[in-house]
Each structure stands twice: as C-alpha cells, then as structure tokens.
C-alpha positions as CSV (number, residue, x, y, z in Angstrom):
1,M,-137.6,-55.4,-260.3
2,V,-135.7,-54.0,-257.3
3,I,-132.7,-51.8,-258.1
4,Q,-130.7,-51.0,-255.1
5,S,-127.3,-49.6,-253.9
6,V,-125.0,-52.3,-252.4
7,Y,-124.1,-50.2,-249.4
8,G,-126.0,-49.1,-246.3
9,P,-129.5,-49.6,-245.0
10,A,-132.5,-48.4,-247.2
11,N,-133.6,-44.9,-247.0
12,L,-137.2,-45.1,-248.1
13,A,-137.6,-41.3,-248.0
14,N,-135.2,-41.2,-251.0
15,S,-136.4,-44.4,-252.8
16,T,-139.1,-44.6,-255.5
17,C,-141.4,-47.1,-257.1
18,T,-143.2,-47.2,-260.4
19,R,-146.2,-49.5,-260.8
20,R,-147.8,-50.1,-264.2
21,I,-150.5,-52.4,-265.5
22,D,-150.6,-53.3,-269.2
23,A,-153.5,-53.9,-271.4
24,K,-153.4,-57.6,-270.7
25,G,-153.5,-57.1,-266.9
26,A,-149.8,-57.8,-266.2
27,L,-148.6,-55.7,-263.3
28,T,-144.9,-54.6,-263.5
29,E,-143.3,-52.9,-260.4
30,I,-139.8,-51.2,-260.5
31,V,-138.4,-50.2,-257.1
32,H,-135.3,-48.0,-256.8
33,L,-133.9,-48.3,-253.4
34,D,-131.6,-45.7,-251.9
35,G,-129.4,-48.2,-250.1
36,G,-129.6,-51.9,-249.7
37,R,-132.2,-54.3,-248.2
38,E,-130.3,-54.5,-244.9
39,G,-132.8,-53.9,-242.1
40,L,-135.7,-53.9,-244.5
41,S,-138.3,-56.7,-244.0
42,D,-140.3,-58.2,-246.8
43,G,-143.3,-56.7,-245.1
44,D,-141.8,-53.2,-245.0
45,L,-140.9,-53.5,-248.7
46,E,-144.4,-54.7,-249.6
47,A,-146.0,-51.8,-247.7
48,F,-143.6,-49.3,-249.4
49,I,-144.5,-50.7,-252.9
50,A,-148.3,-50.7,-252.1
51,S,-148.1,-47.0,-251.2
52,F,-147.6,-46.1,-254.8
53,P,-150.5,-45.9,-257.3
54,V,-150.8,-48.3,-260.2
55,E,-150.7,-46.5,-263.6
56,A,-152.0,-47.8,-266.8
57,G,-149.6,-48.0,-269.7
58,R,-146.5,-49.6,-271.0
59,M,-143.2,-49.6,-269.1
60,R,-140.4,-47.6,-270.7
61,A,-137.3,-49.5,-271.5
62,A,-135.3,-46.6,-270.1
63,A,-136.9,-47.2,-266.6
64,I,-135.3,-50.6,-266.4
65,G,-131.6,-51.0,-265.7
66,G,-128.5,-51.0,-263.5
67,G,-127.7,-52.4,-260.1
68,D,-128.8,-55.7,-258.5
69,S,-132.2,-56.5,-259.5
70,A,-135.1,-59.0,-259.4
71,E,-138.0,-58.6,-261.6
72,R,-141.4,-58.8,-260.1
73,N,-144.5,-59.4,-262.3
74,T,-147.6,-60.2,-260.4
C-alpha cells in the first residue's frame, strides 16, 4: 500500500515504510510518501522500500488508511 500526498515531489527523507511478514509468509508493505510520485521512478521506490527491514507479526489496522493508495502484497 502506498499512501501519498497529492502535491509536490516525493521527499524520501520524510517518508517511511513498514514491512511485515505474517505466519503464512505473506509480505505486506505500507509506504507513507511525503509528497507524490512525481519524479520518483519505480526503481527508486523499490530501492526505498527494500531499505527497510522486514518485521515478523501482524499488521495493525490503524497503520492502514487515508490518501491515494495501492495495496502491495508480495
């Protein structure tokens, strides 16, 4: 899931990502972008996401919400 502002380019210094894997092996990644995807290539986004550790455990419902989003389960 990618949550982003609709205005301006992405500021990765102020953006965050949570990556969790559940007991069945499903990986869920939630990215909070400060700004939009303008000027951010798919490769740049993939590298940003990969820079965060994968944690074991369930995703909290409160972590999901708001903004333009696209869920990403891999």
